[in-house]
PASEBA-1860 file (N, C-alpha, C; in nm, 3 decimals):
! residues 319
1> MASRRSSI> 4.014/11.689/9.824/4.093/11.735/9.938/4.227/11.662/9.952 ~ 4.224/11.529/9.909/4.348/11.451/9.919/4.457/11.511/9.832 ~ 4.419/11.550/9.707/4.518/11.611/9.618/4.564/11.745/9.672 ~ 4.472/11.813/9.740/4.507/11.944/9.795/4.609/11.929/9.908 ~ 4.587/11.824/9.991/4.681/11.801/10.099/4.818/11.760/10.047 ~ 4.816/11.677/9.940/4.943/11.629/9.885/5.026/11.740/9.823 ~ 4.959/11.849/9.786/5.031/11.960/9.724/5.094/12.055/9.825 ~ 5.062/12.029/9.955/5.119/12.117/10.058/5.268/12.088/10.073
9> KKPMQNFN> 5.350/12.192/10.066/5.494/12.175/10.073/5.541/12.160/10.217 ~ 5.637/12.077/10.239/5.693/12.058/10.371/5.798/12.165/10.397 ~ 5.795/12.225/10.515/5.892/12.330/10.545/6.032/12.274/10.564 ~ 6.129/12.352/10.534/6.268/12.313/10.553/6.305/12.325/10.700 ~ 6.374/12.226/10.750/6.413/12.224/10.891/6.545/12.298/10.909 ~ 6.547/12.425/10.883/6.667/12.506/10.896/6.638/12.619/10.995 ~ 6.677/12.598/11.120/6.642/12.691/11.226/6.746/12.801/11.238 ~ 6.697/12.926/11.244/6.783/13.042/11.264/6.721/13.126/11.375
17> LQSYIRIH> 6.795/13.141/11.487/6.739/13.209/11.604/6.703/13.354/11.574 ~ 6.790/13.425/11.503/6.764/13.566/11.474/6.640/13.582/11.388 ~ 6.626/13.497/11.288/6.506/13.503/11.204/6.381/13.465/11.282 ~ 6.399/13.367/11.369/6.286/13.323/11.452/6.234/13.437/11.540 ~ 6.326/13.510/11.605/6.286/13.623/11.690/6.225/13.735/11.606 ~ 6.283/13.760/11.490/6.231/13.865/11.403/6.088/13.834/11.357 ~ 6.064/13.708/11.324/5.929/13.668/11.280/5.829/13.686/11.395 ~ 5.869/13.647/11.515/5.780/13.661/11.629/5.748/13.807/11.659
25> LHTFFASL> 5.851/13.892/11.654/5.828/14.034/11.679/5.737/14.095/11.573 ~ 5.760/14.056/11.449/5.675/14.108/11.341/5.530/14.065/11.361 ~ 5.509/13.937/11.394/5.374/13.888/11.415/5.310/13.952/11.539 ~ 5.393/13.973/11.640/5.345/14.033/11.766/5.284/14.171/11.741 ~ 5.356/14.256/11.668/5.307/14.392/11.644/5.208/14.397/11.528 ~ 5.220/14.302/11.434/5.124/14.298/11.325/4.985/14.264/11.375 ~ 4.977/14.176/11.477/4.847/14.141/11.533/4.782/14.263/11.600 ~ 4.864/14.349/11.662/4.810/14.471/11.720/4.768/14.568/11.611
33> GRFYRAPF> 4.844/14.574/11.502/4.807/14.661/11.391/4.678/14.619/11.326 ~ 4.649/14.490/11.326/4.523/14.442/11.270/4.404/14.495/11.351 ~ 4.424/14.505/11.484/4.319/14.562/11.570/4.301/14.711/11.542 ~ 4.410/14.777/11.507/4.404/14.921/11.480/4.313/14.950/11.360 ~ 4.305/14.855/11.269/4.220/14.875/11.151/4.073/14.848/11.180 ~ 4.046/14.784/11.294/3.906/14.760/11.335/3.895/14.789/11.484 ~ 3.910/14.916/11.523/3.920/14.948/11.666/3.791/14.927/11.743 ~ 3.677/14.948/11.679/3.551/14.939/11.753/3.527/14.796/11.804
41> NFMMTVSV> 3.537/14.698/11.717/3.515/14.559/11.757/3.619/14.516/11.861 ~ 3.742/14.562/11.841/3.848/14.526/11.935/3.820/14.582/12.074 ~ 3.784/14.709/12.082/3.758/14.771/12.212/3.632/14.715/12.277 ~ 3.535/14.675/12.197/3.416/14.612/12.253/3.454/14.483/12.325 ~ 3.535/14.401/12.262/3.577/14.275/12.323/3.662/14.300/12.447 ~ 3.756/14.394/12.437/3.841/14.426/12.552/3.758/14.479/12.668 ~ 3.657/14.561/12.640/3.573/14.617/12.745/3.493/14.508/12.816 ~ 3.440/14.413/12.738/3.365/14.302/12.799/3.455/14.220/12.889
49> IAITLSLP> 3.578/14.192/12.843/3.673/14.117/12.926/3.707/14.195/13.052 ~ 3.729/14.326/13.039/3.766/14.409/13.154/3.654/14.412/13.258 ~ 3.531/14.431/13.214/3.418/14.436/13.307/3.399/14.302/13.376 ~ 3.416/14.193/13.299/3.402/14.060/13.358/3.507/14.034/13.465 ~ 3.631/14.073/13.439/3.739/14.048/13.534/3.741/14.148/13.650 ~ 3.683/14.265/13.630/3.685/14.366/13.737/3.595/14.327/13.854 ~ 3.492/14.244/13.829/3.403/14.204/13.937/3.475/14.120/14.043 ~ 3.537/14.006/14.009/3.607/13.931/14.115/3.727/14.006/14.172
57> SGLLVSIS> 3.795/14.084/14.087/3.909/14.160/14.138/3.864/14.266/14.238 ~ 3.753/14.334/14.208/3.700/14.433/14.302/3.654/14.369/14.431 ~ 3.595/14.249/14.424/3.553/14.179/14.546/3.673/14.140/14.631 ~ 3.781/14.097/14.567/3.902/14.063/14.643/3.960/14.185/14.712 ~ 3.959/14.300/14.645/4.009/14.424/14.706/3.919/14.464/14.823 ~ 3.787/14.446/14.809/3.694/14.480/14.916/3.719/14.392/15.038 ~ 3.736/14.261/15.016/3.761/14.170/15.128/3.893/14.205/15.196 ~ 3.994/14.239/15.117/4.123/14.278/15.173/4.108/14.402/15.261
65> NLKSLSDQ> 4.027/14.498/15.219/4.005/14.619/15.299/3.928/14.587/15.427 ~ 3.829/14.498/15.417/3.753/14.460/15.537/3.842/14.388/15.638 ~ 3.931/14.303/15.589/4.023/14.236/15.680/4.120/14.335/15.742 ~ 4.162/14.434/15.664/4.249/14.537/15.719/4.177/14.616/15.828 ~ 4.048/14.642/15.806/3.970/14.713/15.907/3.955/14.630/16.034 ~ 3.928/14.501/16.018/3.911/14.415/16.135/4.042/14.397/16.211 ~ 4.156/14.403/16.139/4.285/14.389/16.206/4.317/14.510/16.294 ~ 4.253/14.624/16.267/4.278/14.743/16.348/4.204/14.738/16.481
73> IDLTNNIS> 4.113/14.641/16.494/4.036/14.627/16.618/4.102/14.522/16.704 ~ 4.095/14.544/16.832/4.156/14.449/16.926/4.086/14.315/16.915 ~ 4.159/14.213/16.871/4.101/14.080/16.852/4.122/13.988/16.971 ~ 4.177/14.038/17.081/4.197/13.954/17.198/4.062/13.918/17.259 ~ 4.057/13.803/17.325/3.932/13.755/17.384/3.909/13.824/17.518 ~ 3.879/13.953/17.515/3.858/14.028/17.637/3.730/13.983/17.707 ~ 3.734/13.983/17.838/3.619/13.944/17.920/3.584/14.060/18.010 ~ 3.457/14.097/18.012/3.409/14.205/18.099/3.333/14.143/18.216
81> IFLQQNVT> 3.371/14.184/18.336/3.307/14.133/18.458/3.231/14.249/18.523 ~ 3.099/14.234/18.536/3.015/14.334/18.601/2.989/14.288/18.744 ~ 3.033/14.370/18.841/3.022/14.332/18.982/2.882/14.363/19.036 ~ 2.855/14.304/19.151/2.728/14.332/19.217/2.720/14.481/19.254 ~ 2.599/14.533/19.261/2.579/14.675/19.286/2.629/14.717/19.424 ~ 2.625/14.623/19.520/2.665/14.658/19.658/2.814/14.641/19.683 ~ 2.890/14.605/19.583/3.035/14.589/19.599/3.101/14.726/19.604 ~ 3.184/14.749/19.708/3.251/14.877/19.721/3.371/14.885/19.627
89> FQQAVDLS> 3.425/15.005/19.615/3.538/15.024/19.526/3.660/14.948/19.576 ~ 3.683/14.947/19.709/3.799/14.876/19.764/3.786/14.725/19.741 ~ 3.664/14.674/19.757/3.642/14.532/19.728/3.668/14.501/19.581 ~ 3.631/14.594/19.494/3.656/14.576/19.352/3.806/14.575/19.322 ~ 3.882/14.662/19.392/4.028/14.665/19.375/4.090/14.535/19.421 ~ 4.045/14.484/19.537/4.099/14.358/19.589/4.068/14.242/19.494 ~ 3.946/14.240/19.441/3.909/14.133/19.348/3.990/14.142/19.219 ~ 4.015/14.264/19.171/4.094/14.282/19.050/4.236/14.231/19.069
97> QLLENDDK> 4.296/14.259/19.186/4.431/14.211/19.215/4.434/14.060/19.230 ~ 4.329/14.003/19.291/4.320/13.859/19.307/4.312/13.788/19.172 ~ 4.232/13.844/19.085/4.217/13.784/18.952/4.345/13.795/18.870 ~ 4.418/13.904/18.887/4.541/13.924/18.810/4.649/13.823/18.850 ~ 4.639/13.769/18.972/4.736/13.669/19.016/4.706/13.531/18.957 ~ 4.591/13.516/18.892/4.557/13.389/18.829/4.649/13.367/18.708 ~ 4.701/13.245/18.695/4.794/13.217/18.586/4.726/13.213/18.449 ~ 4.592/13.212/18.445/4.521/13.214/18.316/4.494/13.356/18.267
105> IAKTTLIS> 4.522/13.455/18.349/4.487/13.594/18.318/4.614/13.676/18.301 ~ 4.621/13.747/18.189/4.740/13.829/18.160/4.735/13.961/18.237 ~ 4.620/14.029/18.232/4.608/14.156/18.303/4.461/14.186/18.330 ~ 4.439/14.275/18.427/4.303/14.319/18.459/4.302/14.472/18.461 ~ 4.187/14.528/18.425/4.168/14.673/18.428/4.036/14.702/18.499 ~ 4.044/14.780/18.608/3.925/14.814/18.685/3.868/14.947/18.638 ~ 3.737/14.948/18.609/3.666/15.070/18.572/3.563/15.095/18.681 ~ 3.582/15.204/18.757/3.489/15.233/18.866/3.353/15.274/18.811
113> KQDALQEF> 3.252/15.264/18.898/3.118/15.301/18.853/3.107/15.450/18.820 ~ 3.190/15.534/18.888/3.189/15.677/18.856/3.247/15.701/18.717 ~ 3.358/15.635/18.685/3.416/15.650/18.551/3.323/15.594/18.443 ~ 3.258/15.483/18.472/3.164/15.425/18.375/3.046/15.518/18.351 ~ 2.997/15.583/18.459/2.885/15.675/18.443/2.926/15.797/18.363 ~ 3.047/15.847/18.388/3.094/15.963/18.315/3.110/15.931/18.166 ~ 3.162/15.814/18.135/3.179/15.775/17.995/3.042/15.755/17.928 ~ 2.948/15.697/18.003/2.815/15.676/17.947/2.745/15.810/17.922
121> RQYSGFGA> 2.765/15.905/18.014/2.704/16.037/17.996/2.763/16.109/17.875 ~ 2.891/16.088/17.848/2.959/16.158/17.739/2.921/16.103/17.603 ~ 2.906/15.972/17.591/2.888/15.911/17.459/2.747/15.861/17.429 ~ 2.662/15.853/17.530/2.529/15.797/17.505/2.431/15.898/17.451 ~ 2.452/16.027/17.480/2.355/16.128/17.439/2.241/16.145/17.539 ~ 2.248/16.078/17.655/2.144/16.089/17.758/2.197/16.160/17.882 ~ 2.285/16.256/17.860/2.346/16.325/17.972/2.246/16.394/18.062 ~ 2.147/16.462/18.001/2.047/16.533/18.082/1.963/16.436/18.163
129> AISVLNDN> 1.926/16.325/18.104/1.844/16.227/18.175/1.921/16.162/18.289 ~ 2.049/16.137/18.270/2.130/16.073/18.374/2.150/16.168/18.491 ~ 2.153/16.298/18.464/2.178/16.396/18.570/2.067/16.398/18.674 ~ 1.947/16.358/18.637/1.834/16.361/18.731/1.829/16.237/18.819 ~ 1.916/16.137/18.793/1.916/16.016/18.875/1.978/16.045/19.011 ~ 1.917/15.989/19.116/1.970/16.007/19.251/2.090/15.918/19.277 ~ 2.086/15.796/19.225/2.194/15.700/19.248/2.256/15.658/19.114 ~ 2.380/15.614/19.124/2.449/15.564/19.005/2.404/15.419/18.981
137> PLPHVIQI> 2.337/15.391/18.869/2.286/15.255/18.846/2.391/15.159/18.791 ~ 2.509/15.210/18.758/2.611/15.126/18.696/2.701/15.063/18.802 ~ 2.744/14.938/18.781/2.834/14.872/18.876/2.981/14.896/18.838 ~ 3.069/14.854/18.929/3.210/14.850/18.893/3.232/14.740/18.789 ~ 3.327/14.765/18.700/3.354/14.669/18.592/3.503/14.637/18.591 ~ 3.533/14.509/18.575/3.671/14.464/18.563/3.686/14.401/18.425 ~ 3.780/14.455/18.346/3.809/14.397/18.214/3.930/14.306/18.226 ~ 3.915/14.184/18.175/4.017/14.081/18.187/4.069/14.044/18.048
145> TPITSLNN> 4.199/14.035/18.037/4.263/13.985/17.914/4.329/13.853/17.946 ~ 4.277/13.741/17.894/4.340/13.611/17.921/4.478/13.603/17.855 ~ 4.557/13.507/17.897/4.688/13.486/17.836/4.668/13.442/17.690 ~ 4.767/13.470/17.605/4.753/13.443/17.462/4.735/13.295/17.431 ~ 4.792/13.207/17.515/4.778/13.064/17.490/4.638/13.012/17.520 ~ 4.559/13.093/17.588/4.423/13.052/17.622/4.330/13.097/17.509 ~ 4.337/13.030/17.396/4.257/13.067/17.280/4.160/12.958/17.237 ~ 4.154/12.852/17.315/4.061/12.744/17.285/3.925/12.776/17.345
153> ATQLQLLL> 3.817/12.748/17.271/3.682/12.780/17.317/3.648/12.708/17.447 ~ 3.693/12.582/17.461/3.664/12.505/17.583/3.736/12.564/17.702 ~ 3.862/12.603/17.684/3.938/12.663/17.793/3.878/12.796/17.836 ~ 3.835/12.876/17.739/3.774/13.004/17.772/3.642/12.984/17.847 ~ 3.566/12.882/17.808/3.440/12.855/17.876/3.463/12.813/18.020 ~ 3.570/12.734/18.044/3.603/12.696/18.182/3.640/12.817/18.266 ~ 3.713/12.913/18.205/3.748/13.036/18.277/3.623/13.117/18.309 ~ 3.530/13.126/18.213/3.406/13.199/18.237/3.327/13.135/18.351
161> TQLEQQPA> 3.320/13.002/18.352/3.247/12.932/18.460/3.313/12.957/18.594 ~ 3.446/12.958/18.596/3.518/12.984/18.720/3.489/13.125/18.772 ~ 3.483/13.222/18.682/3.457/13.360/18.723/3.314/13.378/18.772 ~ 3.220/13.310/18.708/3.079/13.325/18.746/3.051/13.272/18.886 ~ 3.138/13.187/18.938/3.119/13.131/19.072/3.157/13.228/19.183 ~ 3.222/13.340/19.147/3.256/13.440/19.247/3.129/13.511/19.294 ~ 3.107/13.520/19.425/2.982/13.581/19.474/2.971/13.730/19.445 ~ 3.084/13.799/19.428/3.079/13.943/19.404/3.051/13.976/19.258
169> IQLVQMDM> 3.052/13.876/19.171/3.035/13.899/19.028/2.889/13.876/18.989 ~ 2.831/13.974/18.921/2.692/13.963/18.876/2.680/13.906/18.735 ~ 2.770/13.949/18.644/2.761/13.907/18.504/2.901/13.899/18.445 ~ 2.924/13.793/18.368/3.051/13.777/18.295/3.017/13.773/18.146 ~ 3.082/13.861/18.070/3.050/13.872/17.927/3.178/13.870/17.846 ~ 3.177/13.786/17.742/3.292/13.778/17.650/3.276/13.884/17.542 ~ 3.381/13.965/17.521/3.377/14.070/17.419/3.432/14.017/17.287 ~ 3.399/14.089/17.178/3.456/14.067/17.046/3.414/13.934/16.982
177> GWLSRLQG> 3.310/13.873/17.034/3.262/13.752/16.969/3.212/13.779/16.829 ~ 3.150/13.897/16.810/3.099/13.932/16.678/3.212/13.948/16.577 ~ 3.330/13.990/16.627/3.441/14.010/16.536/3.496/13.876/16.487 ~ 3.494/13.776/16.575/3.535/13.642/16.532/3.439/13.588/16.426 ~ 3.311/13.617/16.445/3.214/13.575/16.344/3.236/13.649/16.213 ~ 3.274/13.777/16.223/3.305/13.853/16.102/3.423/13.792/16.028 ~ 3.524/13.747/16.102/3.640/13.683/16.039/3.596/13.556/15.966 ~ 3.506/13.480/16.028/3.455/13.360/15.963/3.379/13.392/15.836
185> ILDIAQRA> 3.299/13.498/15.841/3.222/13.539/15.722/3.316/13.583/15.611 ~ 3.423/13.655/15.647/3.518/13.701/15.546/3.592/13.583/15.482 ~ 3.621/13.481/15.562/3.686/13.362/15.505/3.594/13.293/15.405 ~ 3.465/13.284/15.440/3.368/13.225/15.348/3.357/13.309/15.222 ~ 3.352/13.443/15.240/3.342/13.532/15.124/3.463/13.520/15.033 ~ 3.581/13.501/15.092/3.702/13.489/15.011/3.697/13.362/14.925 ~ 3.648/13.253/14.983/3.634/13.130/14.904/3.528/13.145/14.796 ~ 3.422/13.219/14.829/3.318/13.242/14.728/3.373/13.324/14.612
193> VILITVLL> 3.459/13.422/14.642/3.519/13.504/14.536/3.610/13.419/14.448 ~ 3.682/13.324/14.509/3.766/13.235/14.429/3.680/13.155/14.331 ~ 3.564/13.107/14.380/3.473/13.034/14.292/3.421/13.125/14.180 ~ 3.386/13.249/14.215/3.339/13.345/14.114/3.449/13.374/14.013 ~ 3.573/13.384/14.061/3.686/13.409/13.971/3.702/13.297/13.870 ~ 3.688/13.173/13.916/3.699/13.058/13.826/3.588/13.062/13.720 ~ 3.465/13.090/13.764/3.352/13.091/13.671/3.365/13.205/13.569 ~ 3.400/13.324/13.617/3.414/13.437/13.525/3.539/13.423/13.438
201> GFAVLLIV> 3.642/13.358/13.491/3.759/13.328/13.407/3.722/13.236/13.292 ~ 3.636/13.139/13.321/3.587/13.051/13.214/3.505/13.131/13.114 ~ 3.429/13.231/13.164/3.352/13.316/13.073/3.444/13.396/12.980 ~ 3.553/13.448/13.036/3.651/13.521/12.953/3.713/13.427/12.850 ~ 3.738/13.304/12.891/3.792/13.205/12.798/3.698/13.186/12.679 ~ 3.568/13.179/12.706/3.470/13.163/12.600/3.461/13.288/12.512 ~ 3.472/13.406/12.574/3.467/13.531/12.497/3.583/13.537/12.397 ~ 3.703/13.509/12.446/3.821/13.513/12.359/3.810/13.405/12.251
209> SNTIRLEL> 3.767/13.286/12.289/3.757/13.176/12.192/3.658/13.210/12.081 ~ 3.545/13.267/12.119/3.445/13.301/12.017/3.495/13.413/11.926 ~ 3.565/13.511/11.984/3.618/13.620/11.903/3.722/13.569/11.803 ~ 3.812/13.482/11.850/3.913/13.425/11.761/3.849/13.335/11.656 ~ 3.745/13.264/11.694/3.675/13.179/11.597/3.618/13.262/11.482 ~ 3.558/13.376/11.515/3.507/13.465/11.410/3.620/13.517/11.321 ~ 3.733/13.547/11.383/3.847/13.596/11.305/3.900/13.485/11.214 ~ 3.897/13.362/11.262/3.938/13.250/11.178/3.847/13.234/11.056
217> QNRRDEID> 3.719/13.251/11.076/3.625/13.240/10.965/3.649/13.350/10.862 ~ 3.680/13.470/10.910/3.705/13.581/10.817/3.836/13.565/10.741 ~ 3.932/13.491/10.797/4.063/13.474/10.732/4.083/13.332/10.681 ~ 3.973/13.265/10.653/3.984/13.126/10.610/4.061/13.111/10.479 ~ 4.031/13.198/10.382/4.102/13.190/10.254/4.251/13.215/10.272 ~ 4.285/13.311/10.357/4.426/13.340/10.383/4.496/13.220/10.445 ~ 4.426/13.151/10.537/4.484/13.033/10.601/4.504/12.921/10.499 ~ 4.406/12.901/10.411/4.418/12.797/10.309/4.538/12.822/10.218
225> ITRLVGAT> 4.557/12.947/10.178/4.668/12.979/10.089/4.802/12.956/10.157 ~ 4.814/12.999/10.284/4.940/12.979/10.356/4.969/12.832/10.377 ~ 4.866/12.751/10.397/4.888/12.607/10.409/4.936/12.546/10.278 ~ 4.882/12.597/10.164/4.920/12.544/10.034/5.066/12.574/10.000 ~ 5.117/12.684/10.049/5.257/12.719/10.019/5.353/12.665/10.124 ~ 5.302/12.581/10.218/5.390/12.512/10.310/5.401/12.571/10.449 ~ 5.308/12.656/10.491/5.314/12.716/10.625/5.293/12.608/10.731 ~ 5.371/12.614/10.836/5.359/12.516/10.944/5.238/12.550/11.031
233> RSFIMRPF> 5.202/12.453/11.113/5.089/12.473/11.205/5.117/12.588/11.302 ~ 5.239/12.593/11.354/5.273/12.700/11.448/5.273/12.837/11.381 ~ 5.313/12.842/11.253/5.314/12.969/11.181/5.172/13.022/11.165 ~ 5.078/12.931/11.137/4.938/12.974/11.121/4.878/13.015/11.255 ~ 4.914/12.944/11.361/4.856/12.973/11.493/4.910/13.100/11.555 ~ 5.034/13.135/11.519/5.104/13.243/11.588/5.028/13.375/11.593 ~ 4.977/13.430/11.483/4.908/13.559/11.492/4.781/13.555/11.578 ~ 4.714/13.440/11.580/4.592/13.429/11.660/4.625/13.417/11.809
241> IYSGFWYG> 4.737/13.349/11.838/4.781/13.342/11.978/4.818/13.481/12.029 ~ 4.888/13.558/11.945/4.922/13.694/11.986/4.798/13.783/11.996 ~ 4.699/13.756/11.914/4.573/13.829/11.928/4.509/13.802/12.064 ~ 4.511/13.673/12.104/4.461/13.639/12.238/4.542/13.707/12.347 ~ 4.674/13.718/12.325/4.759/13.789/12.422/4.713/13.934/12.438 ~ 4.690/14.002/12.326/4.651/14.143/12.335/4.513/14.159/12.399 ~ 4.421/14.068/12.368/4.290/14.073/12.433/4.305/14.058/12.585 ~ 4.385/13.959/12.625/4.403/13.936/12.768/4.478/14.049/12.837
249> FLGGVLAC> 4.586/14.096/12.773/4.667/14.201/12.835/4.587/14.330/12.853 ~ 4.527/14.380/12.747/4.453/14.506/12.756/4.328/14.491/12.841 ~ 4.263/14.374/12.835/4.146/14.351/12.920/4.184/14.351/13.067 ~ 4.299/14.287/13.102/4.343/14.285/13.241/4.384/14.423/13.291 ~ 4.455/14.499/13.207/4.496/14.634/13.246/4.373/14.723/13.268 ~ 4.276/14.716/13.177/4.156/14.797/13.191/4.076/14.755/13.314 ~ 4.075/14.625/13.347/4.005/14.578/13.467/4.069/14.639/13.593 ~ 4.201/14.642/13.599/4.270/14.702/13.715/4.239/14.852/13.725
257> ILVNLSVW> 4.235/14.920/13.610/4.202/15.063/13.610/4.060/15.085/13.662 ~ 3.966/15.001/13.619/3.827/15.014/13.664/3.816/14.993/13.815 ~ 3.889/14.894/13.868/3.884/14.868/14.012/3.941/14.986/14.091 ~ 4.057/15.036/14.049/4.117/15.150/14.121/4.034/15.276/14.106 ~ 3.968/15.293/13.992/3.878/15.407/13.975/3.760/15.396/14.071 ~ 3.707/15.276/14.090/3.597/15.256/14.183/3.641/15.285/14.326 ~ 3.763/15.241/14.361/3.816/15.268/14.494/3.832/15.418/14.515 ~ 3.880/15.487/14.413/3.897/15.633/14.423/3.764/15.703/14.446
265> LLDGPSSS> 3.658/15.657/14.379/3.526/15.717/14.397/3.471/15.692/14.536 ~ 3.507/15.578/14.598/3.457/15.544/14.731/3.546/15.596/14.843 ~ 3.667/15.640/14.809/3.763/15.679/14.912/3.716/15.801/14.991 ~ 3.660/15.900/14.922/3.616/16.021/14.991/3.505/15.995/15.091 ~ 3.392/15.932/15.051/3.285/15.904/15.147/3.329/15.813/15.262 ~ 3.414/15.713/15.232/3.457/15.621/15.339/3.547/15.693/15.440 ~ 3.630/15.786/15.393/3.715/15.863/15.485/3.630/15.953/15.574 ~ 3.527/16.013/15.517/3.436/16.097/15.597/3.365/16.015/15.703
273> LAQLYSSS> 3.322/15.894/15.667/3.255/15.807/15.763/3.351/15.764/15.872 ~ 3.476/15.734/15.835/3.575/15.692/15.935/3.604/15.804/16.034 ~ 3.604/15.930/15.987/3.628/16.042/16.077/3.516/16.058/16.179 ~ 3.394/16.024/16.140/3.281/16.031/16.234/3.298/15.932/16.349 ~ 3.370/15.823/16.323/3.396/15.722/16.426/3.537/15.736/16.484 ~ 3.600/15.851/16.458/3.735/15.880/16.509/3.834/15.772/16.469 ~ 3.825/15.730/16.344/3.913/15.626/16.291/3.996/15.683/16.177 ~ 4.115/15.629/16.160/4.205/15.671/16.052/4.200/15.575/15.934
281> FTIDYMTI> 4.098/15.493/15.929/4.089/15.391/15.824/4.070/15.456/15.687 ~ 4.145/15.409/15.589/4.130/15.451/15.450/4.128/15.327/15.361 ~ 4.058/15.336/15.250/4.049/15.224/15.158/4.180/15.210/15.081 ~ 4.230/15.089/15.076/4.353/15.061/15.002/4.321/15.033/14.856 ~ 4.406/15.083/14.768/4.392/15.055/14.626/4.449/14.916/14.595 ~ 4.424/14.870/14.475/4.482/14.743/14.432/4.634/14.757/14.428 ~ 4.702/14.665/14.493/4.848/14.672/14.499/4.910/14.637/14.363 ~ 5.036/14.676/14.345/5.107/14.647/14.221/5.116/14.496/14.197
289> SHALLWVL> 5.148/14.422/14.304/5.160/14.277/14.289/5.027/14.213/14.250 ~ 4.920/14.261/14.314/4.786/14.210/14.280/4.752/14.243/14.135 ~ 4.783/14.364/14.092/4.752/14.403/13.954/4.832/14.321/13.854 ~ 4.961/14.299/13.884/5.044/14.219/13.793/4.991/14.076/13.781 ~ 4.955/14.016/13.895/4.900/13.880/13.892/4.769/13.876/13.814 ~ 4.690/13.980/13.829/4.561/13.982/13.759/4.581/13.997/13.608 ~ 4.676/14.080/13.568/4.705/14.095/13.425/4.761/13.966/13.369 ~ 4.850/13.899/13.443/4.905/13.771/13.397/4.795/13.666/13.385
297> FSILLGIV> 4.702/13.666/13.480/4.589/13.573/13.473/4.504/13.600/13.350 ~ 4.481/13.728/13.320/4.403/13.765/13.202/4.475/13.726/13.074 ~ 4.608/13.747/13.069/4.686/13.707/12.951/4.680/13.556/12.931 ~ 4.690/13.482/13.040/4.683/13.336/13.031/4.549/13.291/12.974 ~ 4.440/13.354/13.018/4.308/13.320/12.964/4.301/13.350/12.815 ~ 4.356/13.465/12.774/4.353/13.501/12.632/4.432/13.404/12.546 ~ 4.551/13.367/12.594/4.635/13.276/12.515/4.573/13.136/12.509 ~ 4.526/13.087/12.623/4.467/12.953/12.626/4.341/12.947/12.540
305> GSWIVVSR> 4.255/13.051/12.550/4.134/13.054/12.468/4.166/13.054/12.319 ~ 4.267/13.130/12.280/4.307/13.134/12.139/4.364/13.000/12.094 ~ 4.451/12.943/12.175/4.516/12.818/12.138/4.413/12.705/12.120 ~ 4.314/12.700/12.209/4.214/12.593/12.201/4.135/12.601/12.070 ~ 4.087/12.720/12.038/3.999/12.732/11.920/4.079/12.717/11.790 ~ 4.202/12.769/11.785/4.282/12.757/11.663/4.327/12.613/11.642 ~ 4.366/12.546/11.749/4.406/12.405/11.738/4.291/12.320/11.687 ~ 4.174/12.344/11.740/4.058/12.267/11.696/4.025/12.296/11.550
313> YLSELER> 4.037/12.422/11.511/4.007/12.461/11.372/4.105/12.396/11.274 ~ 4.234/12.398/11.307/4.334/12.338/11.217/4.321/12.187/11.214 ~ 4.283/12.126/11.327/4.264/11.982/11.328/4.149/11.941/11.235 ~ 4.045/12.024/11.232/3.934/11.994/11.141/3.975/12.009/10.995 ~ 4.064/12.106/10.965/4.109/12.124/10.826/4.198/12.008/10.781 ~ 4.270/11.948/10.874/4.365/11.843/10.838/4.301/11.706/10.826 ~ 4.174/11.695/10.856/4.108/11.564/10.846/4.091/11.523/10.700
END
């Protein structure tokens, strides 16, 4: 091996930019042409990369849509006050005006027991049963919207305690608490997706590295000959790096197509469901910026995976 290494010619240090660009372009398209001669194996690898990357990308799109849906709902800390049954409408109006003068409250909305009963009859599906009742069992309700600066849990609890001390008030209930919990769950899910992205990105790195390693084994004689005639390390690495680029690029593009295809398949049923709830919500597709970042991430994985395995292979040959 020592004599073999000594026979390797040293390249001339004569740099020409035009030739350098021409060589890169030739290698860039030649690496794609090599895949054209073995399309089945190439598409198998690209498909595995695409399916692997489409999972975290699809989860990110799903979380983005859920956040968009939650943003369409009123996220203010609304408080519902249910008055005592014996409170008259005029007393309810006076209490509503009194509460609105509080500096912690932005506005109040009074819902009379007649309006509440009519709404309950319309949407509950128990209209016939309610019609047989002699008395209206529902109380007057006052909806309170605190000021925007009152967003601390302790401050809101103090306001609730203050309201509960009113003798005319039977029950004080905070609305939209479930939506705050949903926001917390979505934040946790987003961090979990980031972790899944890292793990599956590492899996793509291994897929590309193993594929390039097999290609190195198949072209070992070619690499030995090019080294004997004086090929530099970068010259030998270049076609494999571009191969990793093509794996990453096409795998990322196919992953984006798979995600948008899935969204398209779900768009019809989700729109029908939204119409049942009188909502205009529609599922958003993967945005252009998201797709570009995902393709760049996939290309980076392909290039890094190729560079690692080729560098290690050449280092072993040079020992």
